[in-house]
Structures are given as C-alpha cells and as structure tokens.
C-alpha positions, 0 to 999 in steps of 0.5 A: 590906565597904566601903560606898562607892567613891571615885574619887580624883584630883589635879593634883599627881601621885601622890606628892603629900602631899595625895592620900596624906593623903586616901587614908589617911583614906578607907581608915582609914574603910572606903571603897574607894578607887580612886586614879589621878593624873598621874605629876607636877605637872600644875597649871594644866591645867584641864579639858584632855584629851590627844588628840595622843598615847597615854597609859600607865597604871602601877600604883603599889600596890593600887588606886593608879595613875598616868598617864604625861604625863596631865592630871587630866581624863585621869585621870578619863577613864581611871579611869572607862572603864579602871580602873572599866570604866564602873562609877560610883563613889559620889563623885569626890574631887579633891585635896587640892591643894597650894595654893588654888583661889579666885576665878579659879583655878577656870578654870586649876585641874586640881584643879577641872577633874577635879571638873568632868570627874567631874560630866560623867559624872554622878558627885558630885564635890568639889575640895579645896584649902588656902587657902594653900600654906604651913604646910598640915596635910594630915592635918587637912584630910583629916579635915575633908574626910571630914565633907563627903564623908559629907554629900555621900553622905548628901544628894547634890548638885544635878544638874550641880553640884560643890563647890569647897572651900577650907580655911583653914590656921589654926584653923577656925571653921566652914563657909560656902556661898560664891560665887566671889570676884574675886581672882587671882594676882599675875602673875609672869613670869621671864625666863631666858637659856640658855647658848646665848643663847636666851630662855625664860619661866617663867609663875608667880604669887604668892598674892594677896588678893581684889580685892573682898572681898565678904562671901559670897565664897570669899576672905572665908570662908577669910580669916575662918577658915571652910571655903569650899564653893562650888557650881559648875555645868557650865552656864556660860551667863550667862542674864541676858545673853541678853535683853540681847544680843538687845535690843542687836541681836546677832542682827540681821545 
C-alpha cells in the first residue's frame, strides 16, 4: 500500500517527457500518483483559470487524465475537486517543465502557477524545472526531485509557501536555498504575413543570463552547478512599502 498520494500536473501537456519521467520515478518508489495535465503545451498561462467555456476531462491511462483546452491551474482545480473529490493529496508536484523557470519567469509560468494553485488549497506544492531546455536528462532530474519530495513530506513547508526548484543540466554540486533573480528572457517577436496578406505575430523569447547575478539568486545557483530551491509566498504584499506610501500621502485625497 502506498504511503503517500501525489497530485501531479504540468504545463507542457500529458505527453511531455518531463511529467512522464517524474511519474515513473514516483510509481517505482511506491507513491500513489494521480496525474492530470493539459492536452497540449500551455506554457505562459501562469495562474489562469478558464471561466468562459466548459472543460472536458479525458482518461489516458490508470490514474492519468488530461484536460481538453485546460490550463495548468484548471488541472489542479479539476484534479482536486473532481478526480480526488476534495481529498487532499500529501503533495502537489508540478513539472518537470521542459525549460527554466528562473527570475521573472515565475510571473508567466504555468508550472509555477499550478504550484501556486495547489498552495491556495493548502496542499504542500513544488514546481520542478531544468535550468535550460537543452540536453535535459529528465530521468536524472526526476531521481533528484524524489529526494526533495521526501524532504517536503518529512519536514513540511511553511503555510502559504511553495518551492520553485530549478536544476542545472550539468553535474550537480549540491543544493542552495535561493531568492528570485532579476533576469528575464530576451524578448523576440516574429512577424508573419499570411497568403491573404494578413499580419500575425508570434511572441517568444530566448534564454538569457541574469540581469544582475546576485550571489544568492536562483540564476547564480544553477550557473554554478547547484539546484536552486526558491521559497515563494502566496502573499505578494510589499510590506516595506506600506509605511512609505502612507508617508508620501497616497491615502490623502
């Protein structure tokens, strides 16, 4: 009998090598794994939920489902309320993503958004990503992720906090607790002209290094060969600015 129940989601779709690698490792280690993922790549959807159309759940295999046209946060919602019938799993695992979620990526990432959604339900949650989309050994990352998953289950997480974890694709020297870096993707917009002379744009980006490589940032950790573990809170309030705004008269109207 399984000791722990895992709700496994991602933003790259149910056929992604990352989600299947971590699922295999979890099953091999006697976890009960309930997997629910988008039917295709839904990267960049952040924490969005679908309110404007109905969603359909399809069964792929035993305890493995995909959501037609659903976002990662949709998958968490439906996994918790429909598949698990509001029975909380021991942990939510989001990923393994097919590329990095460093610095400003956390505001766009569906992988991170799913972990945030799980945290809002009071489920200990983690997001898993390689620090590059090139030469990724998903099996290796999955096996290292297992150590972190066991640590979370053993030690728990602070209330309202989840972990954004990025793995170097080179040899791993160790682990670091980090803060969100200040880097971002280099913006790249492609312009296309259709045969009917209509103009279209494709928003994308190229992986970039950090803007300012602070020694305790997620970027610096993975560049130096360490697994970056960044704790992220649901509460985004800038408490240090409350008094500043008051002193500047922002409530004097």
